[in-house]
C-alpha positions in Angstrom: 0.0 0.0 0.0 2.7 2.3 0.6 3.7 1.7 -2.9 0.3 2.6 -3.9 0.3 5.8 -1.7 3.7 6.6 -3.1 2.5 6.0 -6.6 -0.6 8.0 -5.9 1.7 11.0 -4.5 3.9 10.6 -7.6 0.8 10.4 -9.7 -0.7 13.5 -7.7 2.7 15.5 -8.3 2.6 14.5 -12.0 -1.0 15.7 -12.2 0.0 18.9 -10.3 2.8 19.5 -12.9 0.7 18.4 -15.7 -2.0 21.0 -14.4 0.7 23.6 -14.3 1.8 22.7 -17.6 -1.7 22.7 -19.0 -2.4 26.0 -17.2 0.5 27.5 -18.9 -0.5 25.9 -22.2 -4.0 27.2 -21.8 -2.7 30.7 -21.2 -0.3 30.3 -24.2 -3.3 28.9 -26.2 -5.4 31.9 -25.1 -2.4 34.2 -26.1 -2.1 32.3 -29.4 -5.8 32.6 -30.0 -5.7 36.2 -29.4 -2.7 36.6 -31.7 -4.6 34.3 -34.2 -7.7 36.5 -34.0 -5.7 39.7 -34.0 -3.7 38.2 -37.0 -7.0 37.3 -38.5 -8.4 40.8 -38.0 -5.2 42.2 -39.5 -5.4 39.7 -42.3 -9.1 40.6 -42.9 -7.9 44.3 -42.9 -5.2 43.5 -45.2 -7.5 41.5 -47.6 -9.9 44.4 -47.5 -7.1 46.9 -48.3 -5.9 44.7 -51.0 -9.2 44.5 -52.5 -9.5 48.4 -52.4 -5.9 48.5 -54.0 -7.0 45.9 -56.6 -10.2 48.1 -57.4 -8.0 51.3 -57.5 -5.5 49.4 -59.7 -8.3 48.2 -62.0 -9.5 52.0 -62.2 -5.9 53.1 -62.9 -5.1 50.6 -65.6 -6.8 52.5 -68.3 -5.3 55.8 -67.1 -1.9 54.1 -67.0 -2.7 52.8 -70.6 -3.7 56.4 -71.6 -0.5 58.0 -69.9 1.5 55.2 -71.8 0.0 56.2 -75.1 0.6 60.0 -74.3 4.0 59.2 -73.1 4.7 57.4 -76.6 3.2 60.2 -78.4 5.1 62.8 -76.4 8.3 60.8 -77.1 7.5 61.0 -80.6 7.0 64.5 -80.5 10.3 64.9 -78.6 12.1 63.1 -81.2 10.4 65.2 -83.9 11.2 68.3 -82.2 14.8 67.4 -81.6 15.2 66.7 -85.2 13.5 70.0 -86.0 15.8 71.7 -83.4 18.8 70.1 -85.0 17.7 71.2 -88.5 17.2 74.7 -87.2 20.7 74.9 -85.6 22.1 73.7 -88.8 20.1 76.3 -90.9 21.1 78.9 -88.2 24.6 78.2 -88.6 24.4 78.1 -92.5 22.7 81.4 -92.3 25.2 82.9 -89.9 28.0 81.8 -92.3 26.0 83.5 -95.1 25.6 86.6 -93.0 29.5 86.6 -92.4 30.2 86.3 -96.0 27.7 89.0 -97.0 29.2 91.1 -94.4 32.6 90.7 -95.9 31.2 91.5 -99.3 29.4 94.5 -98.1 32.7 95.6 -96.3 34.6 95.1 -99.5 31.9 97.2 -101.4 32.1 99.9 -98.8 36.0 100.1 -99.4 35.2 100.3 -103.0 32.7 102.9 -102.7 35.0 105.0 -100.4 37.8 104.6 -102.9 35.4 105.7 -105.7 34.1 108.4 -103.5 37.5 109.8 -103.0 38.2 109.3 -106.7 35.1 111.3 -107.6 35.9 114.0 -105.0 39.4 114.2 -106.6 37.8 114.5 -110.1 35.4 117.2 -109.0 38.3 119.1 -107.7 40.1 118.7 -110.9 37.1 119.4 -113.0 36.5 122.4 -110.8 40.1 123.7 -111.4 39.8 122.8 -115.1 36.5 124.8 -115.2 37.8 127.7 -113.5 41.0 127.6 -115.9 38.4 127.2 -118.7 36.5 130.3 -117.7 39.7 132.2 -117.6 40.7 131.1 -121.0 37.1 132.0 -122.2 37.4 135.5 -120.9 41.0 135.8 -122.3 39.5 134.8 -125.8 36.5 136.9 -125.5 39.1 139.9 -124.7 41.3 138.8 -127.6 38.1 138.7 -129.8 37.2 142.1 -128.7 40.6 143.4 -129.3 40.5 141.6 -132.6 37.3 143.1 -133.7 38.4 146.5 -132.6 41.6 145.8 -134.5 39.6 144.8 -137.6 37.1 147.7 -137.2 39.8 150.4 -136.7 40.6 151.0 -140.5 37.0 151.2 -141.1 36.4 153.5 -138.3 39.2 155.5 -139.2 38.1 155.6 -142.8 34.6 156.9 -141.7 36.4 159.5 -139.3 38.4 160.6 -142.4 35.3 160.9 -144.6 33.4 163.2 -142.1 36.5 165.3 -141.6 36.9 165.5 -145.3 33.4 166.8 -145.7 33.0 168.8 -142.5 36.6 169.5 -141.4 35.8 168.5 -137.9 34.0 165.6 -135.9 31.8 165.9 -132.9 31.8 163.7 -130.0 28.4 162.5 -130.7 29.4 161.5 -134.3 32.4 159.6 -132.9 30.2 157.6 -130.6 27.8 156.8 -133.4 30.7 155.7 -135.6 32.2 153.4 -132.8 28.7 151.8 -131.9 28.2 150.8 -135.5 31.3 148.8 -135.4 30.8 147.2 -131.8 
């Protein structure tokens, strides 16, 4: 019996320990259940959020497709604009070269014009001097012609004066002036 009592005591102690373990396991199970419930709530919340995200994603897919189309069109426009910009830059460089060339031509023409203006001014001065010399010569020629006429008309004037003197014997100032006026 003592053996039974001791077995009973051992069994009682085992039972106490098992109860303790069971109590600890119950607490652990309660905590795990609580964690499981919390995890399930979180999982439900996540599933709901995933559903909302899926809905939003479904709504956004056409917009993304539109954006991709717009992006493709935009990229094509960018490529076209870059080509056009390159063409414009090339054209600009070409025009700048033409402008530089034309400016050189203009400068050459300006220099030529300045030389010609100087030549024209020199010729004007020479022409003015020649004109002045010509005018002097014309005046001299006119004076010589007057003198020549006077010399040519002198014998006639003298002849008239002699005739008047032969007829009248004298000559008045008025008659002398009339004779000179006739031959001028």
